[in-house]
C-alpha positions as CSV (number, residue, x, y, z in Angstrom):
1,W,124.9,131.5,33.8
2,L,124.8,133.9,36.8
3,G,127.3,136.0,34.8
4,V,130.0,133.5,35.8
5,W,129.9,130.5,33.5
6,P,129.3,130.6,29.8
7,L,126.7,128.2,28.5
8,R,127.6,125.8,25.7
9,R,124.1,125.9,24.3
10,S,120.7,127.4,25.0
11,L,118.6,125.6,27.5
12,R,114.8,125.2,27.7
13,C,113.9,126.0,31.3
14,L,110.9,125.8,33.5
15,L,110.7,128.0,36.6
16,V,108.2,127.0,39.2
17,Q,108.1,130.2,41.4
18,V,105.6,130.1,44.2
19,E,106.7,132.9,46.4
20,V,106.4,136.2,44.5
21,T,103.5,138.2,43.1
22,E,102.7,138.2,39.4
23,A,103.8,141.9,39.1
24,L,107.3,141.0,40.6
25,L,107.6,138.0,38.4
26,Q,106.8,140.0,35.3
27,K,109.4,142.7,36.4
28,R,112.0,140.0,36.8
29,G,111.0,138.5,33.5
30,R,111.6,141.7,31.6
31,R,115.0,142.0,33.2
32,W,115.8,138.3,32.2
33,R,114.5,138.8,28.7
34,A,116.8,141.8,28.2
35,G,119.8,139.4,28.4
36,A,118.4,136.3,26.8
37,P,115.8,135.3,24.3
38,I,112.6,134.4,26.2
39,A,109.3,134.1,24.4
40,D,106.5,136.2,26.0
41,N,104.0,133.5,25.2
42,L,105.7,131.0,27.6
43,W,104.8,133.1,30.6
44,H,102.0,131.7,32.7
45,Y,101.0,132.8,36.2
46,T,98.6,131.2,38.6
47,T,97.7,131.6,42.2
48,K,97.2,127.8,42.6
49,L,99.0,126.3,45.6
50,F,101.8,124.0,44.5
51,D,103.1,120.8,46.2
52,I,105.7,118.8,44.3
53,M,104.3,115.5,45.7
54,D,100.8,116.3,44.1
55,E,102.2,117.9,40.9
56,A,105.1,115.7,40.0
57,R,103.3,113.8,37.3
58,Q,102.0,117.0,35.6
59,V,105.4,118.7,35.8
60,K,107.2,115.7,34.4
61,Q,104.7,115.4,31.5
62,F,105.1,119.1,30.8
63,C,108.9,118.8,30.8
64,E,108.7,115.8,28.4
65,D,106.2,117.6,26.1
66,K,108.2,120.8,25.9
67,D,111.6,119.1,26.0
68,I,112.7,121.0,29.1
69,D,116.4,120.7,30.0
70,L,116.3,122.4,33.4
71,V,113.6,122.8,36.1
72,A,113.9,125.4,38.8
73,F,111.8,125.4,41.9
74,D,111.7,128.5,44.2
75,P,111.6,128.2,47.2
76,L,111.8,124.7,48.7
77,C,109.7,125.5,51.7
78,E,106.7,126.5,49.4
79,V,106.9,123.6,47.0
80,Q,107.1,120.8,49.6
81,A,104.4,120.1,52.1
82,G,105.6,119.3,55.5
83,D,108.6,120.4,57.5
84,E,111.8,120.7,55.4
85,N,113.7,120.1,58.7
86,L,112.5,116.5,59.1
87,A,113.9,113.6,57.1
88,H,110.6,111.6,57.1
89,T,108.7,114.6,55.5
90,T,111.5,115.3,53.0
91,R,111.7,111.7,51.6
92,P,108.5,111.9,49.6
93,A,109.5,115.3,48.2
94,R,113.0,114.1,47.2
95,Q,111.4,111.1,45.5
96,A,109.0,113.5,43.6
97,F,111.8,115.7,42.5
98,D,113.7,112.6,41.3
99,S,110.8,111.5,39.2
100,V,110.6,115.0,37.6
101,I,114.3,115.2,37.0
102,G,114.8,111.6,35.7
103,S,118.2,111.0,34.1
104,T,118.0,113.7,31.4
105,R,117.3,117.0,33.0
106,A,118.8,119.2,35.7
107,C,117.1,120.7,38.6
108,I,117.7,123.8,40.7
109,I,115.9,124.1,44.1
110,A,116.2,127.4,45.8
111,H,116.3,127.1,49.6
112,H,116.4,130.3,51.7
113,F,117.9,130.0,55.1
114,N,119.1,132.3,57.8
115,K,118.8,135.5,55.8
116,G,118.6,137.5,59.0
117,H,121.9,136.1,60.4
118,I,123.8,136.9,57.2
119,A,122.2,140.3,56.9
120,L,123.6,141.1,60.4
121,G,127.1,140.2,59.3
122,G,127.3,136.5,60.0
123,S,129.5,134.4,57.8
124,P,127.9,131.6,55.6
125,G,128.4,128.0,56.4
126,M,126.7,124.7,55.5
127,H,125.7,124.1,59.1
128,W,123.0,126.7,58.4
129,L,121.4,124.5,55.7
130,R,118.0,124.0,57.2
131,G,116.6,120.6,57.2
132,S,118.1,117.3,58.0
133,S,121.2,116.1,56.2
134,A,118.9,114.4,53.8
135,W,118.8,117.4,51.5
136,Y,122.6,117.8,51.6
137,A,123.1,114.1,50.9
138,W,120.6,114.2,48.0
139,D,122.0,117.4,46.3
140,D,124.5,116.9,43.6
141,T,125.9,120.4,44.0
142,V,125.3,123.1,46.6
143,L,125.8,126.8,45.7
144,L,125.6,129.2,48.6
145,M,124.8,132.8,47.6
146,T,125.3,135.5,50.1
147,G,125.0,139.2,50.1
148,K,123.7,142.1,52.2
149,P,120.1,143.3,51.6
150,G,120.2,146.1,49.1
151,A,123.7,145.3,47.9
152,R,124.4,145.2,44.2
153,T,126.7,142.2,44.5
154,A,126.5,138.8,45.9
155,H,129.1,136.1,46.7
156,L,128.8,132.7,45.2
157,H,130.3,129.8,47.1
158,I,130.4,126.3,45.7
159,V,130.0,124.3,48.9
160,K,129.6,120.9,47.4
161,A,130.2,119.6,43.9
162,R,129.9,115.9,43.3
163,N,132.5,114.6,41.0
164,R,134.1,118.0,40.8
165,E,136.0,118.5,44.0
166,D,138.4,120.8,42.1
167,A,135.5,123.2,41.8
168,L,135.7,123.7,45.6
C-alpha cells in the first residue's frame, strides 16, 4: 500500500472520486491496474453530484452487497455538503461516514489543504488541517502527504495513529 506497507491479503475497495474527469480517472485506473488485479467491469463513471449525507444508505448497501473492505472518498470538500470548517456542518457528514463504515470496513477520506503554501516551500503541520478539530478527533489515523508540484516523490507523515503511538 503506497509502496510502503505490504498487504496481508487483497482488499475489495470502492473509490468514490468526485473531483476528476472520466479521462483522468481512466488514466489513473490503467496505472493502478498495472500493479494490481483490478477488473475492468468494476469501473463506473457518472457525473451525478454526490453528497455522503444523501448517499450513505446506497453506498452502505453497495458495500454490503459487494463485500467491500475499504471505501475511499476523494475529496472531502466535494462529498460533504456544507462548510468542512464548521463543526455543526461536519457532524451529519461524520455520522453518515460512520454508518457506511460500520464496524467491519475501513475508510479513507482525502482532504486537500493548503497546497499552495506547501508548494511555496512551507513545512507541513496539523495546524493546517482545515475544519474544526471535529475531523481530527473523529479520524482514527491521519496521514499527511507532502510534495512539490511535478515532483516524482512525496513524503508521508503519520501524524496521528490511534492505538499505535509507536508508529509516530
